[in-house]
N, C-alpha and C positions, 0 to 999 in steps of 0.2 A: 460551429466549425466540426463537419463529420471526417473519421477516419478509414480508410478504405483497405488498412493490411490487417488485417485477424491477426497474421501471426504474430506482429507488436502488441497487439492488444493484447492475447490469447498468453504469451510472455511477463508482459507487466501484472496481468491477473495473475497469473498463477505464480509469479514469485513474490506477492504482495496477499494469498489465499493461505493465510496461517494466523492463530488468532491468539492464542496462550502458550508461552513459551519463556524458554529458561535458556540461556548463554552465563555461565557463572551466574549473578545474580542479577540479571534484565529479565524482569516477567511484563507481561503486558495482561491487564484484564480488557477482556470484551464488554459490549452493551451486556448489561442486564435485562433476561426475555432473550437475548437471542442463541438459537442452537449451535453449540462450540464442536468441531471435530479437530480432533488434532489428527497430525497424520506423521507417522512415525519417517523417517526419513533413511537410508541403507550408511549415509553420507553422514557421518558424526561431526560435520563442521557447521552444518546447517538442522536449525530447527524450524518446523512450521505450524500452525494452526490458525482457524480461519471460522470465524463465525457468520451465520444467515438469518436472515430477518424474510419469515415471505413475502412474497408480490401482489399477493392476492391475485392471481391471474398475467399479472407484469412478472417481471424479471426481477430476483430477491434482491437485496439489499447485501453485501458482504462486507468485512472486515478481515483482512490478512496480516496476519504478523509474520516476517522469516528474520532468524538471526543467522545470518551467515559468514562465519569465520573463515572465510576463504575466499572474498572477494573486499577489495580494497573502496571506500566510500568514495574517494578520487574517480579510479578505475569504474563505478558503476553508473554515477553521475556525466563524468563525458562521453559516456555510451548512449544513454537516454539521450542525452542533448545531440550527436551526432545520427542516431536515429531520427528522431525527430526534424534535426535538418534535414536531413537523406530524404525521410518521408514527405515533407513540405505539411508535418504537422504544428497546428499554430496551439501553445500552450495559453490558456486561461490565469492560471499560476505559475509562477518558475520564480521564486524566492529565497533567499534563504532565511532560518528560523532558527531561534534558540531550541532546542533540544535536549534534557538530560544533562544541564550544563557544559552543551555543544555544540557547535553550527551545525546544524543542518540543511537538509534542501527542500521545500514540495513545490511538486509537478503536479497539474492539474489542465486533465483537456477531455473534449468529450468523443465519441465513435458510434459507431452504428449508422444504419440507415437511417434517415428523414424521418424523425414520427416516433423512432425507435431509441433512439440515442442513449446513450450511461454516460454518465460525467464517473472519470477516472480520476485520485486524487492520491497520490504517493508522495509520504516523507518516506526521507532516509535521513539515516543518523548511522556518524560513525561510531565504529566499537574499537575501545580500549581490550588489546593494545591495538589489533589491528581486525578488521570487520568490517560488517555491515548488517545495522535493523533497520527493516524497510516496515512499512504498514500502506495498507496500499485498504482504500475506501470507494466500492464500487456501486452507482445507484442509478435509477431511468433517472432521466433529462428533470421528468416531472416529479420524482419524488424531490421532497426536501428534506435539506441537509439535517439527521437524526441528533437530537441535541446528547442523547447517551452516548454515540461514536465519540463527538466530541470530547465530554467527558471525560469518557476510557483514554483518547489521545492527549488533551489536556496533562492528566493527572500522571500517565506514564512520562511525560516531556517534564512536570515541576519535577521527578523523581532526581536524584543526583546520581 
């Protein structure tokens, strides 16, 4: 399924475009061999990091990590579901998942013109005492899931 609302896609991609971030004792280590870009935020409640793997002429794959102490998990998930409903976006994955000893949520969908679709997978995790962690993985539809991305996410989610 393709999605024609670039603003939602850009918002999700931006929100998920971080890699190595610290919030209290929360750390995410990106996939080995990917280039890392940390981003300073003027808002001290948010931390952003992103990793990229070049796409050999195609779109790059990215993993973004955001720690946001100002956004509640339930509010963020409700907003995503509202946007999907209003814009008739069909998610290929929309399920609760365990992460860091909490109930998180994963949403995956495709976007872009036919033949150039990208797959966006976003994981949301509640952060104590309040706040939200998001991990977003974006790749071209024809690119297989990178096993190093899976390892990075699994390692992060297994931590207490």
